N, C-alpha and C positions, 0 to 999 in steps of 0.2 A: 471754537467748534471744528473750524477747518483743521487746526493743529490735531486735536483729538481724533478726528476722521482719519487723518493721515497716518497717525500713529497706530490705530486699529487695522488699517489696511496694511500697514507694514509688518504687523505681527501675523496677520493672516497669510501674507504673501510668504513670510519666512517659513511658515509650517508646510507650505505646499510648494517650495521651491526645489529643484533638482540640480546638483553639481555635476557637472561631467568632467572628469581629470583630463588635464591636457597632457599629451604625450610628445616628448621632445626626443627625437632620434639623433644620439651624439656619436658621431664617427671618430672617436678617440681611441687608440690602441691600448693605452695604459688602462683607461677606465674599463674597456670591454674585457681585458684579460682579468683584471681584478673581479668584475662582475661575473664571468664565467668559473673563475677560482672559487669564489664563495659559493655560487650554486653547486659545483662539483663536491665541495666540502659538505654542504647540507645534504645533498642527495647521497653522499657516502655515508653520513651519520645515520640517515633515515634507513637506508637499505641495509648497509653492512652491521651497524650497531643495532637499532630498534628492531628491525624485521628479522634479521638473520641470528645475530648473536643472542639478542634479548628474546628471541622467539616472539615478535610482535604479531604474528600470524596466528597465535594460539591463545585460547581462554584458558585460565588455570583454576584449581581447586587445591586447598591445603589438605594436608594429611591428616586422617583420625586413625588414632592408634590405640592398641593394648598390649600391655607387656607382662610376661610372667618369667620367674627365674627358678632354677634348680642347681643348688650348690652340692658338690661331692668332694670327698677328701677325708682323711683321717690324720688328726693331730695328736701330740701327746704332751704331758707334763711330766718331767723327771727331777725332782728336788734333790734327789741323791747325786745326779751327775753334775749339778750346779753347786754342789757342796753347801747347801743350805737346808735347814730343818723346815719341812712343810707342815701345813695342818694335818692333824691326826686323821690317818687314814687316806690322805691325798699325795703321799710321797711319790706315787706313780700313778698316772690317769691317762687313759685313752679318751679323746674328744672326738665325737662323730658329728654329722651334720645336725642332728637333733639337739646337741649340745651348744654348738658355737653359733648358729644362725638364729638370730633373735630380732624380731618374732619370726615364725617360720615363713610367712608371707607379708609383703608390703606392696603398695601401689607404686609402681616404676622405681623401686629401690630395693637393697637388700643389705643387711648388715652382718659382718663376720668378725667374731670375736678373735682377738690374736694375743691378747695379754689379759691378765686377770688376778685380783686380789680376793681370796677366798676366806670367809670367816664362817667356820662349820659349828654346828650344834648349838646355835643360839636358842634361848627359852625366854618367856616373860619372867623375869625375876628382879632382883636388885644387884647392882654392881657399881664400880666407880666409873664416873664420865670420864671422856678423853680429856686430857690436860689443855688441848688447844681450844675447847669449848668451855672449860670451867676451872676456877681456882677459888679457893677459899682459906681462911684461917681459923675460923670456928664454925660451930653449928648454927650460930646466928647469921652467917653469910648465905646459908642455904634455906630457901623458904619451901614449905611443905606443898606440893602440887604445882610448883612454878615449872613450866617447860624450859628446857635449856635452849637457848637461841642458837640455831644450827646445829643442835647436839642429838642425842639419841634417846631421850627420854625426859621424864619430869622428876624434879628433885624430891627426895624423901625426907630433907631436913638435916641430914648429917653430913659432917665434913670428914672426909676418911682419906687414907693414902691411895695414890694412884697406883693402878695395877702395873703400870710401866716404870715407875720411879717411886720408891717408898719415902723419898724425901719431898715429893711434891704432893700438897693436899688438893683434893677435889671433892665436889659434891657428889654424894651417892645418888643415883637415879633408879627410877623403875622403868624397866623397858626390856628391849631384846638384848640379853646378856650372854656372853661378854660382848662389849662394844668392838666395832670394827676398829683393826689397826690399820689406818689408811696410808701404809707405806709400802713400797714395792719391794718384795724380797730381793730383786736383783735390779740394780741399777742399770739403765740403758740396754736391757736385754728382755725381749719378750719371753714368757714362760711356756707358751703353746708354741711348740716346734713343728715345722712342715707345712704352715699355712700358705706359704708361696706356691706350693704345688696344687693347692685346691683349684677345682674347675668350677665354673659356672655356664650352664647352657641358658642363653637368653632367647626366649620365644617371642617374637614381635609380630604382630598381626596388625595390618594396615588396611585402609580402604580410602578411596576417593568418592564421596557420596555424589557429586554432580555427575561424574561419568560411570558410576556404578562398577568400579572397578576395585578388587581386592587382591592382596597379595601377602607374603610373610616372608621372614629372612631366611627360613629353611627353604633353599630353593628346590625346584622339582628335580633338578639334575643332581641332588645329593641323596645317595642311598642310605639305607640303615648301616651298613657295614662301614661307609665312609664317615658316619657321625659318630661311630664307636672309637674311632682313631684319630680324628682330626683334632688340631688345635689351631686357633686364630693366629695367622702370620700375615701382617700387612703388606709384606713384600712379596709374597707367593701369589701368582696369579689364579690359583684354586683356593688355597686355604686363607685368603684374605676375605672370602665369603663364609667361612666356618663359623658357625653361631656359638661354639664352645671357646671359652677363653679362660686361660691359666692366670690367676690373680696376680703372681709375680710379674707377668708379661703386661698386664694392664697398668700396674703401678710403674713399671719401668718406662712405659711409653709415655707417662706424664713427666719423665726426667726427675723422679723422686727415688731415692734409695728405699728398697723395700724393708731393709733392716732399720731404718729410721722411723718409718711410718707405723711399724707394728708395736712399737713401745707405748705410745700415747695414743695412737690412732689418728684418724684423718677422714676427709670426705673426698672421693674421686667421682668426677663425672664422666658418665659413658653417653656420647652422642651418636645416634642412628639416623643419619640424613638419607631421605629419599628423594631423588631428583628423576622423575619419570616423564618420558615422552610417549603418550598414548597414542600417536601415530602409528607407532609400533605396537606390538603385542605387550601386555602387561608383564608376561613372563620374561621379557627382556630387562625388566627393570630390577635392580640389586641395590641392596643398602651399602652404605660408606659408614665406617665406624671411626670415631675419634675419641680421644681421651684426655682430660685435663683434671689437675688437682684443684679443688674448690676452696678448701680451707686455708687460713693464713699460716704459712710455714714459719714465719719469723714472728708470730706472736709471742708477747712477752708473758701474758697470763692466760689462763683458761684455753691452753693450747690441747689440739687433739680432739678425741671423741670418746666420752665415756658415760655410763649409767649403771644403776643398780638394779638387780633383780633377785629373787629368792626362790628356793625350792622348799616347800613345807611338807612335813612328815609328822607322823604321831609315833611317840614312843612312851609305852607304859601309860597311856592316857594323858600324856602331856603333849602339847604342842612345841614342835621344834622346827628350826629352819636352818638352811645353809645360805648365807649371804654372798653374792657375787658381785664385785665391781668390775665390770667388763670394759675393757678398752678394746677398739677394734676399727675396722675400715668401713664406712658407709659409702656404699656404691649408688649413685643417684643416676637413673637412666632417663634420657630426653630424647625425644623423636621430632625430628623436624623434616619438612620436606614439602614438595608441591607436585602436581602433574599438569601436564600442558596438552592440549588437543586442539587440532586445527579449527578455525572458525572464520567465516567472512567478515563478522562484525569488526573485532580488533584489527584486522588486516586492512579494512577501508579506514577505520579511525585513524591508524598511524600514517596511512598513505595521505589523508587529509590533512593531518598536522604537518606532514612533510612538506605539502603544497604550501600551506600557511608560512612554514619558515622560510621558504623562498623569498618571501617579502624583505628578509633581512639583507639579502644581496643589494636590492634597490636601495635600501636606506643606506648601506655603507657606501655604495657608488654615488649617491645623492651627496653625502657629507664630503667625499672626496672631490667631486665636481664644483660644488658650490663654495667650498671654504679652503681648498688646497691647491688646485690647479691655477696656472697663471691667467687663464681666460675665464675665471670663476666669475667675473661681474657680467660678461658677456652671456654666459650660460644662465645665470640667474635671472637676467632680463628676459630671456626667452622662455625660461620656465614659468615665472609668474607673472600674470598680466594684470598690472595695477590700474584701477579705474578711480579717477577723481570724483569727488563729489559733484553732482549737477546743480547748478543755481537754480533758484525756484521759477525764474521767469522762463526757463527751458523746459519746465515740466509739463506745461499745456501746449500739445501741438509740436509740430516741428520735428526734427530728426535729432535724436540723442547722439553724443559722441560715440563713435564705434559702429554706429549703424550704417550700411551702405555696401559699397563694393570693397574687397579686401585691398584693392590697389591703393585705397586712401589711408590704409593702416600704417602709421609711421613706424610701429614697432617692427613690422615685417620688412619695411624698407631699411631699417637699421640692421636687421638680421641679414637680409641679402646682401648689403655692402660689406658687412663684416666677413660674411663667407667668402665674398669675392676677394 
């Protein structure tokens, strides 16, 4: 029972005890210099990097953005100048913005057609399938109503000669005829010329909801007459804020040859970055533009960007269409950024963390003092006060070891003699 009572008292005592740290003042120049150097490094980090460079005295808000685009320019296709035979009625053609921007509007992106394969005057009828999707020896190889995998229609049950080579037999299909000839008229050259001189106006409206601040990339200092003539130039102190971009300039800034990308197409990223200090006026905040190519230039298969679309029309009561396989550049716009404004709370938090980090200097100095210096044993004895377990017969009454005058403390006697 006595033992149980003592254990209970010990647990209760441990819950309500208080430890006071012992301070040992060490007059050692090496340790003192290391301590001050560590403190200066920590203070420099907090003041110089966290508070000044990282603006630790500000609270921040992420940008909320909306973007629209308007492309302008005239392109042309001239099959005669390329010494090739073009589709009927398309030997020479002018392409304007309604022809080559597909679709007219997208969210934070736009597509410009730079190369094209045209299959005109298609109608719902029967014709030979493309040899790359179908082959046969007799009618028994073609099943009525069976869709041709990856092809252009459904089989009629007849095996006939290919439209491209009379010695090759293919299944006849019912679909949009004649089928597309999926081969570029000119190798390594785009059919639509002049696309590198097309321009795009990017209108970017932003806001920072926390601070109720709004802005846009058309600056208040830019006039109507300036916008009619300016083109983006990243090295010019004025034109680097112009929101009108030449497509050739954008592609070249990604270190890509424009002549190479227009043949099969590609994906270009346009990044608009806003880094605003709202301790000043929002009008002093301006965007920074950067450009990168997003698709894989070295891809072995499925390289570039292309899709198909059709223009439908009626002729003598029958439905016709012109099929286009469009190759081009897809421009993807990404808006990033943040705004900061002075606030006492983050400042106090960063100062408080800096004060806490100063404890690192004490830890470093303790490690050096107690494990590196010559007198480490002496310093350790003065830092830590070891108390031996008290025998049971001394627990009731009397004076415990360590009680009484400081003159009786043998540890202090050792410390005094060592110091002398």
